[in-house]
C-alpha positions as CSV (number, residue, x, y, z in Angstrom):
1,M,-47.0,7.6,17.3
2,T,-43.3,6.5,17.4
3,E,-40.5,8.8,18.4
4,S,-38.1,8.9,15.7
5,A,-34.5,7.4,16.4
6,P,-32.0,9.8,17.2
7,S,-30.1,8.8,13.8
8,D,-33.0,10.1,12.0
9,R,-33.3,13.1,14.1
10,L,-29.5,13.8,13.4
11,R,-30.1,12.9,9.7
12,A,-33.2,16.0,9.5
13,A,-31.5,18.5,11.2
14,L,-28.2,18.0,8.7
15,E,-30.1,18.5,6.3
16,H,-31.4,22.2,7.4
17,P,-31.7,24.4,4.6
18,D,-29.8,27.4,7.2
19,A,-26.1,26.2,7.1
20,S,-26.2,27.5,11.1
21,A,-28.3,24.9,11.7
22,R,-26.5,22.0,10.4
23,L,-23.0,23.6,11.7
24,E,-25.1,23.5,15.6
25,A,-26.3,19.7,15.0
26,A,-22.7,18.5,14.7
27,L,-21.7,20.5,17.1
28,A,-24.6,18.3,19.0
29,A,-23.6,15.5,17.7
30,G,-19.9,15.6,18.8
31,T,-21.0,16.7,22.4
32,R,-22.8,14.4,22.7
33,P,-21.4,10.7,20.9
34,D,-23.8,8.0,19.3
35,D,-22.5,5.1,17.0
36,S,-25.7,5.8,15.2
37,Y,-24.7,9.1,14.4
38,V,-21.3,8.3,12.3
39,V,-23.1,6.8,9.6
40,E,-25.1,10.0,9.0
41,L,-22.4,12.0,10.1
42,V,-20.2,10.5,7.0
43,A,-23.4,10.2,4.9
44,R,-23.3,14.2,5.2
45,S,-19.8,15.1,4.9
46,A,-20.0,13.5,1.3
47,V,-22.5,16.4,0.1
48,E,-22.2,19.3,2.6
49,P,-21.4,22.6,0.5
50,D,-20.7,24.8,3.6
51,F,-17.2,24.6,4.8
52,F,-17.1,25.2,8.4
53,V,-19.9,22.6,8.7
54,R,-17.5,20.3,7.2
55,D,-15.0,20.7,9.4
56,M,-17.7,20.7,12.0
57,L,-18.4,17.0,10.9
58,T,-15.1,15.9,11.1
59,W,-14.8,16.9,14.5
60,A,-17.9,15.3,15.4
61,L,-16.5,11.7,14.2
62,T,-13.1,12.4,16.1
63,R,-15.4,12.4,19.4
64,H,-16.5,9.1,18.5
65,D,-15.4,5.7,18.7
66,P,-12.2,5.4,16.5
67,S,-12.6,2.1,15.1
68,R,-16.7,2.5,14.0
69,A,-15.7,6.2,13.1
70,V,-13.0,4.8,10.4
71,E,-14.9,1.4,9.7
72,V,-17.4,3.4,8.1
73,L,-15.1,6.1,6.6
74,L,-13.2,3.8,5.0
75,P,-14.9,2.6,1.5
76,E,-15.8,6.3,1.2
77,V,-11.9,6.8,0.3
78,T,-13.1,4.8,-3.2
79,S,-16.6,6.8,-3.2
80,E,-17.9,8.3,-7.0
81,I,-17.9,11.1,-5.1
82,P,-14.8,13.9,-5.3
83,Q,-16.2,15.1,-1.7
84,A,-16.9,11.9,-0.1
85,R,-13.4,10.8,-1.0
86,S,-11.6,13.9,0.1
87,Q,-13.6,14.1,3.4
88,A,-13.4,10.5,4.1
89,L,-9.1,11.4,3.9
90,H,-9.5,14.4,5.5
91,T,-11.1,12.5,8.8
92,L,-8.9,9.6,8.5
93,S,-6.0,12.1,8.9
94,K,-7.1,13.8,12.0
95,I,-8.4,10.5,13.6
96,G,-5.3,8.6,12.9
97,D,-5.8,5.4,12.9
98,P,-2.5,3.8,11.2
99,I,-4.9,0.9,10.0
100,A,-6.4,3.4,7.3
101,F,-3.6,4.0,5.4
102,A,-3.4,0.3,3.6
103,A,-6.7,2.0,2.1
104,I,-4.3,4.9,0.3
105,T,-3.1,2.9,-2.9
106,P,-1.7,4.4,-5.6
107,A,-4.6,5.0,-7.4
108,V,-5.9,7.0,-4.8
109,L,-2.5,9.6,-4.6
110,R,-3.2,9.8,-8.1
111,D,-6.9,10.4,-7.9
112,P,-7.2,13.4,-10.9
113,H,-9.0,15.7,-8.4
114,P,-6.6,18.0,-6.6
115,E,-8.5,18.2,-3.8
116,V,-8.6,14.4,-3.4
117,A,-5.1,14.2,-3.9
118,R,-3.5,16.8,-1.4
119,A,-6.0,15.1,0.6
120,A,-4.6,11.7,0.2
121,W,-0.9,13.3,0.2
122,R,-1.3,14.9,3.3
123,T,-3.1,11.6,5.2
124,A,-0.7,9.0,3.8
125,S,2.3,10.9,4.8
126,G,0.9,11.2,8.5
127,L,-0.2,7.5,8.3
128,V,2.8,6.2,6.9
129,P,3.9,3.4,8.9
130,E,8.0,2.3,9.7
131,G,9.2,0.9,6.7
132,A,6.6,2.3,4.3
133,Q,7.9,5.9,4.3
134,E,10.9,5.1,0.6
135,D,7.9,3.3,-0.9
136,L,5.5,6.3,0.0
137,A,8.0,8.8,-1.6
138,D,8.6,6.7,-5.1
139,E,4.7,6.8,-5.5
140,L,4.8,10.3,-4.6
141,A,7.4,11.4,-6.9
142,T,5.2,10.4,-9.9
143,Q,3.5,13.3,-9.0
144,F,6.2,15.7,-9.7
145,G,5.2,19.2,-11.3
146,R,1.7,18.6,-10.8
147,G,-1.3,21.4,-11.3
148,D,-1.3,24.5,-9.9
149,H,0.8,26.7,-6.8
150,E,-1.0,25.1,-4.2
151,T,-1.2,21.2,-5.3
152,Q,2.5,21.4,-5.6
153,R,3.2,23.4,-1.9
154,S,0.8,20.2,-0.8
155,L,2.5,17.7,-2.6
156,S,6.3,19.2,-1.3
157,R,4.7,19.5,2.7
158,A,4.0,15.8,2.0
159,F,7.3,15.1,1.0
160,A,8.4,17.4,4.3
161,A,6.3,14.8,6.8
162,I,7.9,11.9,5.7
163,G,11.5,13.4,6.0
164,F,15.1,12.5,5.4
165,R,13.5,9.2,4.3
166,A,11.8,10.8,1.3
167,E,15.2,12.6,0.3
168,G,16.5,10.0,-2.6
169,A,12.8,9.9,-4.5
170,I,13.2,14.0,-4.6
171,E,16.9,13.6,-5.8
172,R,16.4,11.4,-8.5
173,A,13.0,14.0,-9.7
174,T,15.6,16.5,-9.1
175,V,17.6,15.4,-13.1
176,S,14.4,14.9,-14.5
177,P,14.3,16.2,-18.0
178,Y,11.2,17.6,-17.7
179,D,11.9,21.2,-16.3
180,V,8.3,20.9,-14.6
181,I,9.0,18.2,-12.6
182,S,12.7,18.8,-11.9
183,A,12.0,22.5,-10.5
184,H,9.0,21.1,-8.3
185,A,11.4,18.6,-6.9
186,R,14.2,21.2,-6.7
187,A,12.0,23.6,-5.1
188,T,10.5,20.4,-2.9
189,A,14.1,20.1,-2.0
190,I,15.2,23.9,-1.2
191,V,11.9,23.9,1.9
192,M,13.1,20.3,3.5
193,G,16.7,22.2,4.1
194,D,15.2,25.4,5.4
195,P,11.4,24.8,6.1
196,D,11.6,28.8,6.9
197,T,12.0,29.3,2.8
198,D,8.5,30.3,1.8
199,F,7.3,27.6,-1.3
200,A,7.1,30.1,-3.6
201,E,10.6,31.4,-3.1
202,A,11.4,28.3,-3.3
203,A,9.8,27.0,-6.5
204,V,11.3,30.7,-8.0
205,E,14.9,29.4,-7.2
206,A,14.0,26.0,-8.6
207,R,13.1,27.0,-11.8
208,R,16.0,29.9,-12.6
209,V,18.4,27.0,-11.6
210,V,16.2,24.4,-13.9
211,A,16.4,27.3,-16.8
212,K,20.5,27.5,-16.7
213,R,20.2,24.0,-17.7
214,A,19.1,24.8,-21.4
215,L,21.8,27.7,-21.9
216,P,24.9,26.9,-23.9
217,R,27.8,26.1,-21.8
218,D,31.0,27.8,-22.3
């Protein structure tokens, strides 16, 4: 009988019905890296239902050769499976290879799935190369006012990660005629000016300021 390959054994272990067993398999793959594991780890990341196992899969991938991991992860950024996209982006942010920035196109930053978009914003703001910050900020500014509280907070954090080079894009958005855009941009400016300010408090203050615009002037 021919002994199965290590990657085949890992695939089988990652398909175990018990999440604890899958977690142990991912831990073992990261503890004893093998280039043949990368494809299996990435493939499982796309469909793994358990958050803790997904997190361990990401950790395991960071323990492998970065160039090999990035090579397999990049095509996942445009996968038809939303979880595959979000997990690939998340893992790329943890690996931190600047080459991944080129794969985060405007379409990726505007992904209709909030979780994917949040991962894209976080990854792009962390990997943006010198000289590209303003362009990234301009693209991210198209997302002001989008989504729920968590989504808006994620976008504001991305601007904060970019830093002062994002200030122009934020300032332009604060004068938008659309209240939801203006308020989100103003809240972002508040938390960037004072990182200790909670985003929820900043959002309330920003909405108050924007609401005053509709009041008649004396």
